[in-house]
Every structure is written in C-alpha cells, then in structure tokens.
C-alpha positions in Angstrom: -25.5 5.4 -70.2 -28.3 4.4 -68.5 -28.6 0.7 -67.1 -25.1 -0.6 -68.0 -23.2 2.3 -66.4 -24.9 1.9 -63.2 -24.3 -1.7 -63.1 -20.6 -1.1 -63.8 -20.5 1.5 -61.1 -21.5 -0.9 -58.4 -19.8 -4.2 -59.9 -16.3 -2.3 -60.1 -16.0 -1.2 -56.3 -17.3 -4.8 -55.2 -14.6 -6.7 -57.6 -12.1 -4.4 -56.3 -12.8 -5.0 -52.6 -12.8 -8.7 -53.4 -9.5 -8.7 -54.9 -8.0 -6.6 -52.4 -9.2 -9.2 -49.7 -8.1 -12.0 -51.6 -4.5 -10.3 -52.1 -4.3 -9.4 -48.1 -5.2 -13.1 -47.3 -2.9 -15.1 -49.6 0.2 -17.0 -48.3 3.1 -16.5 -50.5 5.1 -19.1 -48.7 7.8 -16.6 -47.9 7.3 -16.7 -44.2 10.6 -16.1 -42.4 10.8 -17.4 -38.8 13.3 -15.5 -36.6 14.7 -17.4 -34.0 14.1 -16.2 -30.5 17.3 -15.1 -28.7 17.4 -16.1 -25.2 18.3 -12.9 -23.0 19.2 -12.9 -19.5 16.5 -11.2 -17.1 18.5 -8.8 -14.7 17.7 -9.7 -11.2 15.9 -6.8 -9.1 16.9 -6.5 -5.5 14.0 -7.1 -3.1 13.7 -5.1 -0.3 12.9 -6.6 2.8 9.2 -5.3 4.0 9.1 -3.3 6.9 8.0 -4.9 10.0 4.1 -5.1 10.5 2.9 -4.8 13.9 0.9 -8.1 15.1 -2.2 -7.7 17.0 -1.0 -10.4 19.2 2.4 -8.7 19.7 3.9 -8.2 23.1 7.1 -6.7 24.1 9.1 -6.8 27.2 8.7 -3.8 29.6 11.6 -4.4 31.7 11.6 -4.4 35.3 8.4 -3.5 37.2 7.0 -1.4 34.0 3.4 -1.6 33.1 1.4 -1.4 30.0 -0.7 1.5 29.4 -3.4 1.2 26.8 -4.7 3.8 24.3 -7.2 2.8 21.7 -7.4 4.3 18.2 -11.1 4.9 17.4 -13.4 7.3 15.6 -10.2 9.2 14.2 -9.0 9.8 17.7 -6.4 8.6 20.3 -8.4 7.6 23.7 -7.2 8.9 26.2 -5.6 11.8 24.2 -3.0 12.0 26.9 -1.5 9.6 29.2 1.0 9.9 31.9 3.5 7.1 32.7 6.4 6.3 34.7 10.0 5.7 33.0 9.9 1.9 32.1 6.5 1.7 31.2 5.0 0.7 27.9 2.4 2.3 26.0 0.4 0.0 23.6 -2.0 1.5 20.9 -4.5 -0.7 19.4 -6.5 0.5 16.1 -10.2 -0.2 16.8 -11.1 1.9 13.7 -12.2 0.6 10.4 -9.3 2.3 8.6 -5.6 2.3 8.9 -3.8 4.7 11.3 -0.1 5.4 12.3 1.3 6.3 15.8 4.2 8.8 14.8 6.3 10.5 17.4 9.9 11.9 17.8 11.5 8.5 18.7 9.0 6.0 17.5 6.8 5.2 14.3 4.3 2.4 14.3 3.9 1.9 10.6 0.1 1.6 9.4 -2.0 -0.4 12.0 -5.1 -1.9 10.5 -8.1 -2.7 12.4 -7.1 -5.1 15.4 -3.3 -4.2 15.2 -1.4 -2.8 18.2 2.0 -1.1 18.6 4.0 -0.9 21.7 6.7 1.3 22.7 8.7 1.3 26.0 9.6 4.8 27.3 12.7 4.9 29.3 13.6 8.8 29.2 11.2 11.2 30.9 9.8 13.7 29.0 6.9 14.9 27.0 6.2 13.1 23.8 3.6 14.3 21.3 2.5 12.1 18.4 0.0 12.0 15.6 -1.3 9.7 13.0 0.8 10.5 9.9 -2.3 9.2 7.6 -4.9 11.9 9.6 -2.5 14.5 11.0 -5.6 16.1 13.0 -5.3 12.9 15.2 -2.8 13.9 18.0 -2.0 12.4 21.6 0.8 13.0 24.1 2.7 10.7 26.3 4.1 12.3 29.4 6.8 10.0 31.1 7.8 10.9 34.7 10.7 9.5 36.8 9.9 6.6 38.6 
C-alpha cells in the first residue's frame, strides 16, 4: 500500500475535477430560447418642480413701495428685524455657502442657494416672525406698519 496507493489518492481527485469541469462546460445543443414578450411600461405622472427663486428675480412692489434688503450670512438674518410700511417688499439674499429658507406664516422661499434671492410683498400690517426651516435657530422678524 505504499507508492501506488498514494498516486491513486492524488490522481482520482484530479480526474474527478477534470470530468466535472468538462461536464459543466459541455454544450448539449438543447439551448431553448424564449422570445421576449414586449410589455407596456406604465407612465408615471411627473410633478412640476416647485418654483426655484432666481438670484436676478424682481417683483412688483406696487405703488410707492420700497424694497428692504436682508442678507443671509453666517447662519443668521441681517438685520434680524426690519420695520417696513404696508406695500413694501423685503428681499432676502443668501450670501452663505449653504442653502437656507425663509419660512414665515404667509410665505415660504424654498431652498435658497448661495446668491439666490426671495422677495415678499407685505400688504397687511402686523408682526411676521420667520425662520430657516433647515436651521431653526435662524430667526428674524418683519414689522409691517400702516402707511
């Protein structure tokens, strides 16, 4: 049981592996092709994107209204509080390197990227608190007085 048995123990697994490889790769000629059945792709309704504020946007202020500027920089509104007359417009411009919003009780800017502006015409007297919905610690106030 010496030398011959050791050779058989080595040769048998090698032969088995060779036969397995040949058996796995042989082509029997029975390849069945199934024709593709065309299917309809259902149409998915596409929503119109929300209006993205344009950094060059302007708005009608109506009458003798003026535009009051508020900058968004260093994660704050500057000035934090502004007083305007009814009929005035406030323009917020994002000067920060990240997106911000101007979110108040009657207005919503959407995300303003660097250089983008949002304007809102204030027609009714009152105090309008607003914040950035992305960074809620950013807060501001617009005080609207009668003309």
